[in-house]
VOGU-3710 file (C-alpha; in Angstrom, 3 decimals, decimal comma):
1> mvrvvlenie> 126,190/107,076/87,109  123,895/104,781/88,063  123,598/103,578/91,975  121,064/102,088/93,205  119,749/102,811/97,185  117,224/101,131/99,564  116,856/102,630/102,520  114,579/100,609/105,201  112,788/98,382/103,037  110,229/95,940/104,449
11> ksfgpvktin> 107,524/93,753/102,524  105,141/91,450/104,277  102,942/89,259/102,206  100,172/88,735/104,667  101,314/88,104/107,969  105,102/86,571/106,675  107,411/89,470/106,990  109,589/89,072/103,307  111,942/91,925/103,754  112,976/93,165/107,287
21> nlslevgdke> 114,156/97,155/107,531  117,049/95,971/104,448  118,901/99,245/103,771  121,642/98,666/101,015  123,459/100,695/98,249  124,898/99,313/95,126  127,733/100,990/92,819  127,584/102,160/89,317  129,070/99,568/87,152  129,210/96,922/90,327
31> fltllgpsgc> 128,071/93,644/90,187  126,088/92,549/93,336  124,931/89,355/94,108  122,432/88,368/96,623  122,885/85,297/97,823  120,596/82,840/100,438  118,705/80,030/100,627  115,054/79,868/98,937  112,190/82,048/101,313  115,052/84,332/102,308
41> gktttlrcia> 113,662/87,233/100,514  116,047/87,628/97,608  113,558/87,414/95,105  111,407/89,278/96,544  113,810/92,295/96,461  115,086/91,948/93,255  111,052/92,573/92,085  110,807/95,789/94,566  113,582/96,872/92,579  112,082/96,265/89,465
51> glesvdsgri> 108,356/97,658/90,444  106,640/94,458/89,944  106,126/94,143/93,742  105,489/97,387/95,508  107,265/97,918/98,842  105,569/98,739/102,412  107,123/100,948/103,721  111,049/102,605/102,854  112,722/104,079/100,290  113,852/102,640/96,538
61> iieqrvvnni> 116,534/105,056/94,462  117,532/104,298/91,240  120,028/107,083/89,938  119,346/109,446/92,906  115,321/109,259/91,528  112,841/107,716/93,982  110,906/105,138/92,114  108,150/103,842/94,537  105,776/105,302/92,827  107,325/104,807/89,249
71> ppqerdiamv> 106,051/101,326/87,239  108,319/98,878/85,733  108,330/99,842/81,824  109,345/103,676/83,235  112,352/102,825/85,563  114,445/101,664/82,779  115,638/98,029/83,886  116,002/94,826/82,215  115,309/91,838/83,927  116,281/88,323/83,176
81> fqnyalypfm> 113,920/85,852/84,832  115,023/82,219/85,974  112,320/80,680/83,307  113,550/82,948/80,210  110,134/84,044/79,597  110,862/83,761/76,336  107,163/83,852/73,599  106,679/80,656/72,157  105,098/81,588/69,222  108,093/84,360/68,228
91> tvrdnitfpl> 111,123/83,876/66,241  114,341/84,438/68,461  114,565/87,418/66,575  111,080/88,577/67,630  111,893/87,608/71,244  115,516/90,075/71,497  113,315/92,466/69,354  110,330/92,756/71,019  110,876/95,722/73,666  112,184/98,366/70,982
101> rlhkapkdkv> 109,526/97,265/68,813  106,932/97,937/71,321  108,353/101,708/71,534  107,741/101,757/68,101  111,997/102,324/67,410  112,976/102,830/64,381  113,348/100,091/61,567  117,396/100,536/61,471  117,766/101,080/65,026  116,121/97,596/65,428
111> erklkevaem> 118,247/96,041/62,564  121,292/97,620/64,089  120,952/96,538/67,640  120,021/93,046/66,548  122,894/92,931/64,624  125,307/94,021/67,867  123,273/92,123/70,511  123,421/88,600/68,119  127,258/88,761/67,498  127,835/90,132/70,778
121> lhitglldrk> 126,330/86,417/72,124  127,199/84,169/69,432  123,743/83,434/68,639  123,547/85,004/65,108  122,533/81,302/63,228  119,718/81,172/65,749  117,557/84,362/64,737  115,055/82,760/62,830  114,310/79,733/65,475  111,489/79,537/67,803
131> pkqlsggeqq> 112,329/78,369/71,620  111,272/75,125/71,098  114,368/74,275/68,708  116,754/75,692/70,982  118,704/74,277/73,847  118,625/75,604/77,617  122,276/77,645/77,378  120,572/79,246/73,820  117,511/80,154/75,508  119,386/81,758/78,499
141> rvaigralir> 121,232/83,378/75,985  117,936/84,860/74,266  116,669/86,031/77,079  119,714/87,660/77,995  119,880/89,718/74,413  116,653/90,784/74,889  116,982/92,203/77,949  120,009/94,128/76,768  118,945/95,435/73,296  117,700/98,384/75,206
151> dpklflmdep> 120,555/99,835/76,712  119,172/99,437/80,415  120,243/101,231/82,981  120,013/98,365/85,441  120,208/94,834/84,732  118,923/92,418/86,977  118,928/88,161/86,807  116,901/85,990/88,502  118,384/82,508/89,528  119,022/82,788/85,628
161> fsnldatlrv> 121,421/79,537/85,359  118,923/77,464/87,602  118,049/75,398/84,585  121,137/74,592/82,656  123,367/71,640/83,065  126,638/71,362/85,431  128,522/72,271/82,080  126,337/74,668/80,967  126,359/76,624/83,975  129,623/77,544/84,647
171> qtrsevkrlq> 129,824/78,507/80,538  127,502/80,807/81,068  128,283/82,464/83,871  131,757/82,881/82,828  130,117/84,882/79,424  127,944/87,023/81,649  130,990/88,133/83,514  132,516/89,376/80,553  129,504/90,911/79,241  128,945/93,172/82,078
181> relgittifv> 132,379/94,008/83,030  132,233/94,576/78,993  129,159/97,266/79,271  129,715/98,265/82,728  125,886/97,959/83,402  124,933/97,938/86,988  123,765/94,343/88,041  122,384/92,760/90,686  121,921/89,156/90,639  119,964/86,646/92,809
191> thdqaeamal> 120,935/83,279/93,383  121,396/80,413/96,044  123,952/79,034/94,371  127,227/80,631/96,491  129,566/79,352/94,264  128,456/81,364/91,566  128,414/84,249/93,502  131,683/83,626/94,697  132,766/83,561/90,684  130,914/86,635/89,660
201> sdrivvmskg> 130,214/89,583/92,411  132,365/92,331/93,381  130,098/92,138/96,639  127,769/89,656/97,864  125,011/90,341/100,211  124,048/87,032/102,635  120,487/87,104/103,368  117,916/85,033/105,509  114,704/85,172/106,504  114,016/88,846/105,102
211> nllqvgtpnq> 117,176/89,750/107,208  120,822/91,064/105,627  123,654/89,132/107,667  126,584/90,397/105,947  127,900/92,277/102,768  131,438/92,208/101,684  133,382/90,876/98,428  133,803/87,139/97,928  136,885/86,802/99,800  135,905/89,189/103,034
221> vyespvnvlv> 132,276/86,421/103,215  134,188/83,777/102,445  137,159/84,122/105,341  135,744/86,179/107,614  131,684/85,213/107,885  130,233/87,325/110,521  128,598/84,232/112,305  127,929/80,282/111,829  124,999/80,389/109,583  127,015/82,701/106,792
231> aqfmgsppmn> 130,002/80,589/107,579  127,766/77,185/106,828  126,191/78,667/103,908  129,668/79,846/102,037  131,744/76,994/101,040  131,029/73,655/99,397  131,602/71,271/101,709  130,166/73,622/104,136  132,357/74,669/107,150  132,528/72,137/110,062
241> vldarlqkpd> 131,655/73,852/113,450  132,050/72,247/116,708  130,628/73,080/120,497  133,597/73,853/122,250  134,828/75,749/125,697  137,733/78,247/125,426  140,282/77,433/127,756  142,174/81,680/127,896  144,339/82,480/126,775  145,344/80,248/124,155
251> kvelrdgagg> 143,276/77,179/124,140  139,945/75,673/122,845  138,677/72,147/124,019  136,021/70,219/122,411  132,676/69,469/124,350  132,103/66,784/122,123  132,343/63,686/124,106  135,282/62,821/122,683  137,450/63,071/125,635  140,059/65,908/126,949
261> lvlvreeakr> 140,922/67,281/123,306  143,063/70,501/123,562  143,439/72,975/120,794  146,238/75,533/120,516  145,291/78,525/118,254  146,940/81,993/117,970  143,624/83,108/116,944  141,819/81,946/120,667  144,203/85,096/122,047  141,906/87,361/120,079
271> atsidgnnvk> 138,659/85,810/122,456  138,427/88,298/125,066  134,847/89,421/125,185  132,726/86,786/125,294  130,187/85,631/127,983  131,627/82,754/129,429  133,815/80,026/127,866  131,393/78,272/125,799  132,365/78,943/122,035  131,917/77,421/118,722
281> vgfrpedatf> 134,804/76,828/116,273  135,240/76,330/112,898  137,108/75,322/109,826  136,576/74,704/106,554  137,595/71,081/104,803  140,242/72,287/102,700  142,206/74,139/105,797  142,015/70,712/107,437  144,462/67,129/107,470  143,696/64,595/108,404
291> svgasegipa> 146,749/62,117/109,476  146,000/58,215/109,984  147,763/56,998/113,590  148,018/60,799/114,536  147,776/61,177/118,826  148,008/65,194/118,198  144,939/66,992/117,125  141,849/66,164/117,119  140,957/62,738/117,555  138,861/61,397/114,518
301> evyveepsgt> 137,867/57,947/112,607  137,638/57,355/108,930  133,660/56,990/108,307  134,079/57,433/104,469  135,730/58,485/101,575  134,579/59,965/98,408  137,015/60,214/95,289  136,164/63,265/92,879  139,340/63,158/90,655  140,940/66,274/92,251
311> hmlltlkvgd> 140,813/65,375/95,829  139,526/63,160/98,024  136,463/64,238/100,699  136,897/62,418/103,717  134,126/61,852/106,330  135,092/61,395/109,471  133,323/60,370/113,041  135,027/62,859/116,002  132,836/61,905/118,870  128,895/61,817/117,552
321> rlvkvvmpag> 129,448/64,725/114,977  130,837/63,963/111,253  133,131/66,177/109,998  134,444/66,785/106,748  138,051/66,922/105,314  139,675/67,575/101,853  142,938/65,795/101,133  145,138/65,215/98,253  143,516/63,127/95,678  145,828/59,784/96,093
331> fkaaigakgg> 144,992/59,957/100,135  143,929/56,301/101,080  142,647/55,443/104,834  140,721/52,151/105,644  137,203/52,837/107,303  137,275/52,409/110,879  141,003/54,394/110,946  141,796/55,823/113,716  144,157/59,333/113,782  144,226/63,018/114,218
341> isvaegklhi> 142,769/66,666/112,309  145,444/69,270/112,395  143,798/72,974/111,371  146,145/75,203/109,179  147,626/77,980/111,232  145,162/81,362/110,921  142,236/78,940/109,659  140,686/78,365/112,642  137,353/80,162/113,725  135,968/80,924/116,366
351> fdansdlris> 132,478/82,041/117,319  129,922/82,437/120,572  128,210/80,062/121,915  124,935/82,185/122,560  124,573/84,753/119,488  126,681/82,449/116,965  128,241/85,579/116,173  132,333/85,545/115,485  135,075/86,186/117,766  137,983/85,794/115,635
//
């Protein structure tokens, strides 16, 4: 069993605290993603696990062994970097087999493992090329091959798809997920792309400014975000969040200057422990509908339409705020058309206005 445990990890660069008292457990064979915006500490966390950075305090435990003072080459970890880090003067064959040759593995083992990895990654025909002769997706597969050839206990990936175009990103992440499931390697993956995190992960760790905000399955993090930051980071387009007043037990009135708007939702009945009645209400664009001419719901007017083929993304003016709503592909409305936004039952999120923490 290859479990990774982080206990109260702290890391600073000068006066800047990059990781703040982070505790986390990664299960055997789990695919766990560290997700967050640039500068949130996710890559530093990964580099500390790999041994490329030392921690200021706390413990890193891999397979029941504290590895704080163990050098990277002795942690039995494979890492794929954002820039692939291939040797430009070596062929694909030599790049992939370099870790085994460095440890003076028998030649027959090197050739056997090379054949296995090349077939697994569909790069057998590329073995005699050099990195400059490869596409971005091919270079990425070579980097993964070099990591996998050692049969590592732990697989670390730092933004490995960021240099690929949109089509290759989707294709390559599918291959990585298949490989991870097939090989059963405990994997920690770093990305700022929530779509990648949702598609790949068993669990997601959302980070901000060195702090762990939420840990859960993709569905848990998406459907029940712990605060406004997580709610708006997960999802594209992000969740709409508006200031409101809670009229107990079952009404929420928006405070955006649009007038006496009242939403009646079952969720508000559970909001019984807030300080005062100021709240923030959120709803995802795909959970809302705009009806031209409707007098019920949230008063809004069409600001812009963005067709995408599969759907129509509407930007609507609600008071002085812009709100996104996803409509069917055939939807049409004139710019400036007025109507109402309704939210599907059970899909309204309510947050405390002071702490931004989720209420219901």
